[in-house]
C-alpha positions, -999 to +999 in steps of 0.1 A: -097-138-271-123-112-257-127-108-220-147-085-203-139-059-180-162-072-147-170-052-116-193-077-088-199-077-057-233-063-036-236-027-041-208-019-066-239-001-088-228+029-067-198+033-080-220+034-122-219+074-117-180+074-104-175+053-136-191+079-158-173+108-145-142+093-151-147+085-184-157+130-184-190+112-198-210+147-212-244+135-222-251+101-211-280+075-224-299+051-195-320+024-209-342+001-194-381-013-195-409-004-187-415-030-156-378-021-142-381+017-145-402+005-107-380-012-092-347-011-068-316-017-095-327+012-116-333+030-085-299+026-073-283+034-105-306+070-109-296+081-073-256+069-081-259+095-115-275+124-093-248+120-065-220+122-090-246+153-116-242+132-146-260+147-171-285+122-186-316+109-205-336+077-196-353+054-224-379+032-209-394+016-236-373-016-241-391-046-249-388-079-235-378-106-265-366-064-284-374-072-324-367-048-354-393-021-352-382-017-308-343-019-322-350+008-339-369+029-324-339+023-295-317+037-323-338+071-337-339+079-299-300+073-298-295+093-328-318+119-316-298+120-277-261+126-293-251+109-264-212+100-257-218+071-228-244+049-226-257+026-192-277-004-200-297-015-166-319-048-172-320-084-183-306-090-224-329-075-242-324-043-223-288-049-228-289-060-263-310-035-272-286-009-259-255-027-283-278-021-310-281+021-303-247+028-293-238+009-327-261+030-357-253+060-337-220+054-339-225+046-377-257+071-385-250+063-426-255+031-422-284+009-427-300-014-405-291-046-423-256-039-430-248-052-397-271-078-388-259-112-390-256-128-428-277-146-444-304-124-434-284-091-429-251-081-453-228-091-419-206-063-424-172-059-402-176-026-377-155-003-376-170+025-368-154+037-329-181+030-307-195+051-276-184+036-237-213+014-232-221+003-192-238-031-185-255-031-152-277-072-157-308-075-136-311-110-141-288-143-142-289-157-175-278-141-213-243-132-199-252-101-225-229-083-203-193-096-217-207-105-253-205-090-284-241-095-296-270-088-294-303-107-305-343-096-323-368-107-334-372-095-373-409-097-374-412-097-415-391-130-416-411-148-377-372-160-369-347-144-339-314-128-355-287-103-341-253-087-342-222-102-339-187-078-331-168-079-303-169-044-312-206-040-297-193-060-265-198-034-231-168-022-212-176-027-184-202-053-161-213-041-131-226-072-115-248-064-079-263-096-066-284-073-046-299-070-081-310-105-086-333-109-053-364-089-066-368-115-099-398-138-095-394-175-095-401-185-131-384-153-144-353-173-122-356-200-134-356-198-175-328-176-172-303-202-153-309-225-184-298-197-204-266-199-181-270-237-184-272-241-222-249-214-226-224-235-205-233-272-226-232-256-256-203-237-259-178-269-244-194-291-271-196-267-297-175-279-329-128-273-318-122-235-331-092-253-348-115-280-370-130-246-387-128-234-420-117-216-436-094-191-417-106-157-420-089-137-449-082-107-423-087-104-385-113-079-387-135-114-401-124-135-374-161-142-356-167-139-323-182-176-321-150-192-329-156-234-312-147-246-283-112-237-271-091-242-240-095-204-225-137-209-232-141-247-217-124-231-183-154-206-183-181-232-198-178-258-171-169-233-136-203-219-150-218-257-150-208-268-117-226-233-103-257-244-122-259-277-103-249-268-072-271-235-070-295-227-093-327-252-077-319-232-047-318-197-063-356-208-085-373-222-050-360-198-025-355-159-031-342-152+003-310-173-008-284-146-010-258-172-016-273-195-045-289-158-065-254-143-057-232-172-075-262-176-104-252-140-110-213-147-114-222-180-138-237-159-158-216-139-163-186-165-165-204-191-192-209-158-211-168-150-211-172-188-228-197-187-248-191-151-265-158-165-279-166-200-281-201-203-295-237-221-289-251-248-312-282-259-317-303-250-287-298-218-297-303-221-338-335-238-323-342-217-302-355-186-324-381-196-342-398-212-311-400-177-296-403-162-329-435-183-343-453-184-309-486-184-307-501-173-276-483-187-254-475-159-216-456-171-195-458-169-155-445-140-141-435-121-169-455-084-165-457-083-212-489-075-231-479-099-262-472-138-265-437-145-253-415-178-248-386-167-224-355-174-243-340-194-220-366-219-218-373-218-259-334-226-250-340-251-228-359-277-243-347-289-274-315-292-248-320-332-239-328-339-279-297-318-289-271-332-267-285-366-276-275-361-310-244-344-308-230-368-282-215-392-306-187-361-315-172-358-283-188-380-264-162-380-235-174-345-224-209-350-224-208-381-202-190-350-178-216-325-185-236-352-171-219-359-142-215-325-131-249-320-127-253-352-111-256-381-131-234-416-115-215-426-145-189-447-131-206-475-148-223-457-184-207-470-211-192-439-234-214-447-269-242-443-241-229-408-233-258-387-253-285-405-235-274-411-204-269-365-206-300-366-219-323-378-190-301-362-158-318-331-182-348-343-188-349-351-145-337-318-136-365-300-160-389-323-142-378-310-108-384-279-112-414-283-130-406-263-168-433-273-194-433-305-211-419-298-240-432-282-269-463-292-275-471-279-239-464-238-252-485-239-284-470-261-306-476-299-324-468-315-354-478-289-382-461-269-374-426-286-373-416-274-413-419-241-396-396-243-372-373-263-400-375-233-423-370-205-394-333-224-375-315-231-415-305-191-412-289-194-387-255-207-399-235-191-375-251-208-339-257-247-369-223-246-381-211-250-346-228-283-341-199-311-336-221-330-358-237-318-388-271-321-395-298-322-424-337-308-427-344-340-422-325-346-389-331-303-375-373-322-381-363-351-360-353-329-332-383-310-330-401-335-327-388-352-306-389-323-280-428-321-287-429-337-249-409-345-233-414-367-200 
């Protein structure tokens, strides 16, 4: 188990300058995106850096839903700057971009595909020492401050892939619930759906002791290793918080208790799935994001078509859990109960339908687009969506139930309309 260092509390961002001072940092790279560079979370970090006289350069050109090209731009900046520490202020896009910049600046002779997950890249283990990275998350979603994963769109193949290694994990996540107060409604919703699926997928993933073969050397052991007794604790705890607070956090931006709890749930689910992994909702989400045509979500200030990650993940969740529930139905039923289903008279063999129905109700209550058709896909796109899912073996192999191409087609078809 790899567990992150986390500091939590209102206003803890003001300590980041001291942390960098304690590290003896001389040249710091501060990464964020254009929108956030004008907002309170970045101002809080800048104030702390100024107070403790930290020498830094800011890179605010991170792309929301990064691509291989946007990663390469950030890597170029990092190599040129010769930094000895990094601070990422933002959502998963910013934190993931910063992880990649740190990795390739620390390994300057490596080619980009060396560390990218197989089969798209070479998936080499990371053996070089990285510089310390402190993550300051501003969304309550990806849990990227706790994981060794960096996800991006590989434009040429129109698929999302990533880099996965414990070595790229931040040394500290500063979880300051004040930062979630500036999140608009749909960003709160879509970030929360990511937390929901992280918890559900890691709790229902193939158990760690059913994976084979055992790696020949511990350095080759994947970060995502299947459901396990420790990840289960974090996943269930995160799921309970989502059930209690997500709707409140979306509906009332002034509800500080709900937003603070969702910020914690994001980190808790991150610790769970950062070790257990995710499976089909995430595997299928990557082509849903990568093949986007014209969809532009409400509340996102971007100049390109975009399916927010949490939305791309949650739209297939009813179909996915109806499919996986024949393996470990009791876990699927337990999840449905946490999310509000009455299971007193439920039959174990109906676990998948009950969880799928519970998820549909949850999404309907929160005005989520009615399936993949509502974000611009049709049945004609299913072959391309399946093709984009096939290379995602790092996560699809963690599904408790193996799937064929026909199964994937059926899951995409079942996700075209939800209600």
